[in-house]
N, C-alpha and C positions, 0 to 999 in steps of 0.2 A: 581572538580565536585564530587558530592556525590556518594558513592558506593551503590546506592539504590537497585541495582540488583546483588549485590555480592552473589554468591552461586546459582544464577538463570541461567537457560539455555534458550536461545531464538533461534528459527529458523527464518531466514529472507530469503524469496524468492526474486529473482530479485536483489540479493545483490552485483552484480559485478560492478554496476555503478548507477548513478542517485539517485533517492529517496531511493531505496533499500540499496545502499551502505551507504548513509548518516544515515539512520535509524540503520543499523547494527553497524556503528562506534559510534553512540550515546550510544547504549546499552553497547558496549564493554568498552567505556570510563567510564561508570557507574558501571563496575564490572561484567557484565554478561559474561558467556560463550556464544560464538556466533557460530552458525552453519550457514554459508553463502551458500545459494543454488542459482544456476543460470544455465541456459541452455548453456551459453557461457563459455566454459571451460578455454579458454586462458585468457579472461578478469578476470575470477574468480581467477585464479592462481596469476595473477599480483596484484589484489586488496587484496587478502587474503592468504598470505603465512601462513601455519599452525604453531601454537605453542600450548602451553598447554591449552589455553583458546579459541582457534578457530579451526573450522573444515570446510573445503571447500568441497562442494559436487556438482558435476555436475548432474543436473537432469532436465528433461522436465516436467513441472507441468501438462501437458495434458496426461502424461503416468502414470496411476495409479500404475503400478508395480514399476516404478522408484521412485514415491513418497513414496510408502510403504517402499522401501529399504532405502531411505534417512532418513525417520523418525526412522526406526529401528537402523540405524547407529548412529544417534544422541543419542538416548536413550542408546545404547550400550556404547558409548563413555563417556557421561556425567551422565548417570543414570536416567535421567528424561527430560521432556520438560515442561517448565513453561510458556513460552510465544511464540506465533506465530505472526510474522509480515508478513501478506499474501500480498505481494507487486507486484509480477511479473505480467507484463501486457504489451500490445502493443497498438499502435494507428496508424491509417492511415486517412488522410484527403481525402475524396472523395464525390462528389455530389451524392445525393441519387439515381438519375437515372442511375448513372454509376458504382455503387458498384457491382463487380462481386460476385457471390455466394461463390466462394472460399475465398474471403477476408472476407465476412460476417461470414462464418463458422470459419475461423481462429481466428478472434478477439473474437467471443463468446467462442470459445474453450479455448483460453488462459486466457482471463480476467474473465470469469464467471465459466466455467467448471473447469479450473485449480484452481481457488480459492476454489471451492467446494471440489475437490479431496484432496487438501492439508489440508484444514480445517478438513475434515472428518478423515483423517489419524491421524492428530495431536490430534483431540478431542478424538479419540479412545485411544490414548496413555495417555492423561490426565485423562480419566475416570479410568484407571488402578491406577492412583495416588490419587484417592479420599481418604480422604476428601480435600486434598490440591487443587485439580482442576487445574486451570490455566487461562490464558488470551489469547484470540484470537482477533487480530485487522486486519480487512480487509481493503485493499486499494480501496476506492471508488473514486469519483471525483465529483466536482460541476456539471459536465455534466450528472451525474446520478440523479441530482435534477432538473436542468433546462437544456433543450437540447441546443446544439450548432449546427448550420447548418454545413453540410458536414461531420458529424460524427455520422450518424445514428447507425452504428454497435457499435461504441465505447460507445455512449450514452446509448444504450440498454443494453450493457454488464454491465456498471457501475450502472444503475438503478437496474439491477438484483442483483448485489453485495449488494446493500443497503437492498433489501428485503430478500436476503439470510441471511444477518447479523441479521435482526430482528427475523427471524424464528429460527436461531441458538440460539440466546439469550433465546428464549422461550423454546426450546428443551433441552438446555444444562445447564440451571440454576440449576436444581436439582443436578447436579454433581459439583457445585461450579465452573463452567466455565463461566467467563464473556466474552461477545462478543460485540465488537463495530466496527465502521468503521470511517475512516478518509477520508474526501472529499476535496482534495486540489483544489484550483483554478489554475490559470496560474503560473507555477513555472519554473525557469530557470534550465533546466536539459539538458544532452546531446541530448535527443530526441527533446525537444523544440528548442534547438539551431540549430539542423539539419533541422528543418522544417520551421522556421520562421526567416525572416530577422530582423536586429536590428531596423529598422524603424517601422516595425509592432509591435515589442515588446514595443517600446517607446510609440506609439500611444495607444496601448492596456492599458498600465498602466495609461497614462494621461487621457484617456476618459472613462474608465470602472471601475477602481479600486479606491474607495474612499481614500485609503492610498497612492495612487499615485506611487506605486512600485510593481514589480512582486515578487512572493514568492521565497524563497530560500529553498533548500532541508533541511537545518538545522532546519528551522521553522516547517516543517512537521515532522521531526524526534523528535522534542521536544513534539509535540502533541502525537505521539506514546508513548513516554516515560511517559508522564502524564497518559495516559489511562492504561498503564501497571502497574502503581505504586499504592501503597496503598491509595494515595490521591483520587483515582478514584474507590475505592472498592465497591461503591454502584451505579456505572454507568454501565449499560448493555443494549444493544439494541439501542444505540444512534449512530447517524452519526454526526460527528463534522466537520463543514466547516472550512477550513483554506484558505481563499480567499481574505483577505484584505478588506472585506466588499462588494465584488462584487455583490453577490446575495441579499444583503440587500436593494439594490436600483433598480429602474426600467430602468437603463441605462442612465438616464439624470444626470450625475454627474455635480455638480455645476461648472460653467465656462467652462466645456468641449466643449460646442458648441457655445461659445461666438462669434466665427468668422462667424457663419451663422445665428445668432439670429436677 
């Protein structure tokens, strides 16, 4: 694999497992120094034993002081921050009428406010590095583009991330900071595996996704790597769907409903 990011430093939040871990490993494989950040300290230590090119930092993305300390630690260790993969997030499946206020607040706080706090802290560091600037990639979701039932809080948080991304791109362009978002569809992660039975996953892929398969973390990681690379150096303010064509159609996938036609 190319050393496209040799000499670069990336911060990845939510890096202890799932999409965040896959993204961090992709950048590490391509030569980047990786600062892996997660609220789960035990998982983080297992996934990211430290060496000369990695730094593991336990931090809660909803705690602005902890976020500031983490960014300062990364800049102190590696001298700069070139890329942010703003991945940390949570989801809960709940019917709209049954969502407790506490769950609504938690998901908005982690997914949207946490993304804001981390992006702001990293952007402030990148401004100090002008004119080199940097790249910020926020984790959105196809749910932020088209809503999914029983996920009102999650949908709202990810729609907010998309608008945050656009606004950041406008505000930070003068500092040579590019900002984009990646919006995955259904991917096989520890979270999805814990929530959905295999039969649901199979029917989802068969009936809703034109490519006929669920996404893998490595495919999302590849999109993050592209957006951070020089190949994407004139892309900013965009949200890239990685969903196997799911949102390109209206739900009537060819042959998916043959049994009731």
